[in-house]
N, C-alpha and C positions, 0 to 999 in steps of 0.2 A: 504493499499499499504505500502511495506516495504521501509524505509529510503535509498535512493541511491544518489550517485554523479555521475558526468559525468563518462561514461563508455569507457574502452578502450577495443577494440575488441580483441578476442583471436588471437593466433599466427597462421595468416592465409597468412604470407607473402610468395608470390611467391607460393601460393595454386596451381594455375593451372599448374606450372611446377612440382610439385610434382608426381614421378612415382607411389607413392601408394595411390593415392587418390582414392576413390570409390564413386559411385553414385547409389543411391537406387531410383527406379521408383514404384516398386511394393506397392500398396495403402496399403496393410496389414501391411508392413513391415514400410512404412512411418509414419503409425499410431503407431506403437509399438516404434519407435523412440522417437516420440513426448510425448507418455506416459511415457518413461523412464525420458526424460527431466522433465516432471511435476513431476513424483512421487519422484525424487531425488532433487527437488527443486533447479535446476540448475539456476545460476544467467546468464541471456544472455545479449548481447550487440545488439542493433538494430538501424536501421536509415531506413529513408525514402530514396528509390532509388533516385540517384542523388544528395543527401546531403553529406557533408563531416563529419559531426559530429555525433559521436555514442553516445548512450543514453542506460541507464539500464532499464531492465524490466524481467519478468519471467512469465512462464505458469502458468495459474490458474486453468485450467480445459482442459480437450481434450474430444470432444463429437463427437465420429466417425459416428454416426447415422445420426447426423446433418451435417457431413462434415466441422466441424469448431473446432477450438481450442481457448482460451480465454487468451489474453495476458494482463497483468498489464499495468497501463499507463506508457508510456515513462517518466523517469526522468533524470534531473530536467525537470520542465514545459515547458521550450522553446522547448523540443523535444515533448510533448503532442500537443503543438500548431501546431505542423506541420502535426499532423495526421489526416485525415477525412475518411469517405466512399471512397472507391477506391485508397487509398494510399497503394502503394506496398511497403512493409519493407524487408529489408534484415536484416536477424537474424544468429547470430554466439554465439557459446556456446562451452564449454568443459566439457564433461562427461567421468569421469574415465581415463583422460589423452587423449581422442580421441576427437580432435577439430572436430566441426560439424557445417554446415551452410545450410540455406536454403533461398527462397524467397517467399513471399506470400501476399495476397492481403487482406486488410481489408474490411469486409461486413458491419460492425455495430459499432458504437461508443455509449456506454452507461455509465450511473452512477449509482452507489450504494452506499449509506451512503457518497455522496459528494466526491467518489473516483470513477475516470473513468476507464474503460476497454475496451477491443477492441475483438470484434468477428472476427477471422481471417479464411479464407478459408484454408483448407489444403492444404499444399504445394504438387505440382506433383512430385517433387523429392528433396532428402536429400543428402547432399555431405559429405564426412568425411574422414579423414586420418587414414591410418593404421601405426602403428608403432611397429618394431620389435627388440628385443633385446638379443635373445637367440639362440644358435645353434640348429638347427632343424636335427633331423636323419629322413630321408625318410623311409616309410614303402613299402616294395615290395608287389605288388598286389598278388603274390602266397600265401602271408601269411594270407590273407582274415580277418585281423583284423578289430574289429568294435568299434564303441562309441556309448552307449547308452545313451540318455539323456532326462530328464523330465524337463517340466516348470510346477511345480506344482499349481500354482495360476491359469493358464488356463486348468489344465488336460490334457496338451500336452506331449504326447511320441515320439520321434524321433530315429531314428537309421541310421547310415551312416558308410560309409569305412572309416578306419583311414588312411591318407595319410602321416603324418608325426607327431612328438612328439619332445619335447623339456621340458626343466625344468620349463618354462615359459607357455608352452600351447601346443596345438596339432591343426592339421589341420584334415578336414573330408570333405568327398563327400556326398552331400545329395540330396534328390530327388527335382525335379524343384518346386514342390508344397510344399515344407516345410514351415512350419508356423513361424519358428524361425525369430528373426531380430536381427541386431548388438544391443549391450548393453544388452540384454536379459542376465539374470543370471540363468544358468540351473543347476539342479542336475544330475551330470555324475553318472548314476547307475553303469555303467560298461564300463571302457575303457580297451580294451583287450592289452595285453602286449606279445611279442614273447617269453618271458619265465615266468613262474610263473603266478599265479592267475590275475584276471583282477583287477584294483584298482577302488574305489569310491571316488567322491571328488566334489567340487563346481567350476564352471567355468563361464566367462563371454564371450559371443559372441563378437567378436571384428570385423569381417568384414564377408562379404557375397558378392560373385561374382560369375556370370555366366562363367563356364569353356569356355575356346576359342573353337569353332568348336563342343560343346556339350550341352546337354540339363541340365546337372547335374550342381548343384551349390556347390562351393568351399567354405568352411566357416573356421574362424580361430577362437579359442578360447583361453583364457587366464585362468590360474589357480588362485583360490582364496584362500588365506591361507591354503597351503598345509601342511598335517602332515608330520614329519619328516620321518615316515616309508614309506609313499607314495613318498615322495621324493627319497629316496634310491632304492626304487622299479624302479621309473622312470630312475634314473640314470643307472641302471643294464639294464634297456631295451635298452636305448640310446646307450650304449656300445657295446650290443649285435648287434643292428642294423649297428653300423659303423663297427664291424668285418665282417658281412655279407656284407656289401657294399666293403670293401677293398678285400675280398676274391674274390668277382665277377668281381674285375678289371683286365682288361688283361694285361698279363706280359709287362714289358719294353722290347723294342728291344734291 
């Protein structure tokens, strides 16, 4: 077990009132979010439901086939003493600047090398906050621009319609059965631009949500370590899209 002191929860103040919070209920995406929290060794805050005090923990393993994940024992020890089979834990963490939370039930408490850990049932839903910081230029449907993405570890390839683009990232429309999940890091093999060749880069999926009244999924992605040449191409594309939007505006009376 890693040494930990009393945990302060992530910044979830007034979470329910935030207009940009999203709820993930698809089991595949829930699993992928927990997988990302585990692989990136994110420090979590957790407490038994009904308690006031938060404790530190971390995910030690994720077992999708068994429908469980493994949590390190709560620290300090006063937290561990509050946990038993059937305890429901509220868990919070921040990954890549995205506050995330979920609740789940402990199904087993075990020991290995005198260190306790918990097997916890996969949560039915995971909630997280979106954060936007860049101006977005919207892409007209008539341009038919696309984003081709790949998740190399899983040998997944996904193509969607480009909805908007900024210097910080892009929005894309995806099929309802798209296997991607928030916090996935993807290889953007081709991001079409209105002028010039498509660009290639790396991006992190930040949110996914069902489009209102439609079966399609809208996803937002954040660019990671953009090359300066790619940035200039994006800037030209944004200016081009802005000019097109201005040109189509009706004249003032």
